[in-house]
C-alpha positions in Angstrom: 0.2 -22.8 20.5 2.4 -20.8 18.2 5.9 -22.0 17.4 7.4 -19.7 20.0 5.2 -21.4 22.7 2.7 -18.5 23.0 -1.0 -19.1 23.1 -2.7 -18.2 19.8 -6.5 -17.4 20.4 -7.4 -18.4 16.9 -6.2 -21.9 17.6 -9.4 -22.4 19.6 -11.4 -22.5 16.3 -9.5 -25.3 14.4 -11.3 -24.3 11.3 -14.5 -25.9 12.4 -17.9 -24.2 12.3 -19.0 -22.9 15.7 -22.7 -22.6 16.7 -23.1 -19.4 18.6 -25.0 -19.1 21.8 -28.1 -16.8 21.7 -26.4 -13.5 22.8 -23.5 -13.9 20.4 -25.9 -15.0 17.6 -27.9 -11.8 18.4 -24.8 -9.6 18.1 -24.0 -11.3 14.7 -27.7 -10.8 13.6 -27.5 -7.1 14.4 -24.9 -6.8 11.6 -27.5 -7.5 8.9 -29.6 -4.3 9.3 -26.4 -2.3 10.0 -24.9 -3.6 6.8 -28.0 -2.8 4.9 -27.9 0.8 6.2 -24.2 1.1 5.3 -24.9 -0.1 1.8 -27.6 2.5 1.5 -25.6 5.5 2.7 -22.5 4.4 1.0 -24.3 4.2 -2.4 -25.7 7.7 -1.8 -22.2 9.0 -0.7 -20.6 7.5 -3.8 -23.0 9.5 -6.0 -22.1 12.8 -4.4 -20.5 15.1 -6.9 -21.4 12.9 -9.8 -24.3 14.9 -11.2 -23.0 17.9 -13.1 -26.6 19.4 -13.0 -26.4 19.9 -9.3 -24.6 23.1 -8.4 -25.4 23.1 -4.7 -25.0 19.8 -2.9 -26.6 21.2 0.3 -29.8 19.2 0.1 -28.3 15.8 -1.0 -25.8 16.1 1.9 -28.6 16.9 4.4 -30.4 13.7 3.3 -27.2 11.7 3.6 -26.6 13.2 7.1 -30.0 11.9 8.3 -29.0 8.4 7.1 -25.6 8.5 8.7 -27.0 10.0 12.0 -29.5 7.2 12.2 -26.9 4.6 11.4 -24.5 6.0 14.0 -27.1 5.8 16.7 -27.8 2.2 15.9 -24.1 1.4 15.6 -23.5 3.0 19.0 -26.1 0.8 20.7 -24.6 -2.3 19.1 -21.0 -1.3 19.9 -21.8 -0.4 23.5 -22.5 -4.1 24.3 -19.3 -5.2 22.6 -17.0 -2.5 24.1 -18.6 -2.4 27.5 -19.2 -6.1 28.1 -18.1 -8.6 25.4 -14.6 -7.3 24.9 -13.8 -7.0 28.6 -15.1 -10.5 29.2 -12.9 -11.9 26.5 -9.9 -9.8 27.6 -9.8 -11.7 30.8 -8.8 -14.8 28.7 -6.8 -13.3 25.8 -5.7 -9.8 27.0 -6.6 -6.5 25.6 -3.4 -4.7 24.6 -2.7 -6.6 21.4 -4.5 -9.4 19.5 -8.2 -9.6 18.5 -9.6 -7.2 21.2 -7.1 -4.5 20.4 -7.9 -4.8 16.7 -11.6 -4.7 17.3 -11.4 -1.6 19.6 -9.1 0.1 17.1 -11.5 -0.5 14.2 -14.4 0.7 16.4 -12.5 3.9 17.0 -11.6 4.3 13.4 -15.2 3.9 12.1 -16.6 6.2 14.8 -14.0 8.8 13.9 -15.0 8.7 10.2 -18.6 9.0 11.1 -17.9 11.8 13.5 -15.9 13.7 10.9 -18.8 13.4 8.5 -21.4 14.5 11.1 -19.2 17.4 12.2 -18.6 18.6 8.6 -22.4 18.5 7.9 -23.5 19.9 11.3 -23.7 23.5 9.9 -25.3 22.8 6.5 -28.4 24.8 7.4 -26.2 27.8 8.2 -24.4 27.9 4.9 -25.3 30.8 2.7 -23.0 29.8 -0.2 -23.6 26.8 -2.3 -21.9 23.5 -1.3 -19.6 22.7 -4.3 -19.3 19.1 -5.6 -15.6 18.9 -4.6 -16.3 19.9 -1.0 -19.3 17.6 -0.8 -17.3 14.7 -2.1 -14.6 15.3 0.5 -17.2 15.2 3.2 -18.9 12.1 1.7 -15.6 10.3 1.6 -15.8 9.9 5.4 -19.0 7.9 5.1 -17.4 5.7 2.5 -14.4 5.2 4.7 -16.5 4.2 7.7 -18.3 1.6 5.6 -15.0 0.1 4.3 -13.8 -0.2 7.9 -17.0 -1.7 9.2 -17.5 -4.3 6.4 -14.1 -5.8 7.2 -14.7 -5.4 10.9 -18.1 -7.2 10.9 -16.5 -10.1 8.9 -13.7 -10.4 11.5 -16.2 -10.4 14.3 -18.4 -13.0 12.7 -15.7 -15.4 11.6 -13.1 -14.9 14.4 -14.2 -13.0 17.4 -17.7 -14.4 18.0 -16.7 -18.0 17.5 -13.7 -17.4 19.8 -16.0 -15.9 22.4 -18.3 -19.0 22.1 -15.3 -21.2 23.0 -13.8 -18.9 25.7 -16.8 -17.6 27.7 -18.3 -19.6 30.5 -22.1 -20.3 30.6 -22.4 -17.7 33.4 -20.7 -15.1 31.2 -22.9 -16.0 28.3 -26.0 -15.6 30.5 -24.8 -12.3 31.7 -24.2 -11.1 28.1 -27.7 -12.2 27.3 -29.1 -10.2 30.1 -27.1 -7.1 29.0 -28.4 -7.5 25.4 -32.0 -7.7 26.7 -31.5 -4.5 28.6 -30.0 -2.5 25.7 
């Protein structure tokens, strides 16, 4: 309980390590390849505009677009389980309008928006007749970097707060249902 008498979801954790059930452990495990992909595209995005020898950033941005598109598809599959099933299950216990679920959903939206801005900006690269200048390419690449920054923090919150909290809150039946959903996705 908080001093004002309200329930504080993080009080469930008491600072003790929590062993995650298989479906929650699977969601956590999915962060590893996603993080590796983020590190790759973020490193490439950080180099955009850095090489003075490149006058047209069209091809490097096309390669970065392929990386981000692949990542976005993987992230979408992962976040569908969280948004469609895990978050609603947890919301029955802790609410959805503020607190951990609201933060998680907001961060999902922010990361998706940054990825969408990048993909929209690079959607017509093949149609460009003029060279893509370093400054313009850097501005576009900044969306990829921003998405990674959001998601690194987001994954850490899920792994250290949300998933352990779900382990404590969800019933065995809900965990089994989550496991079935993950198997189907």
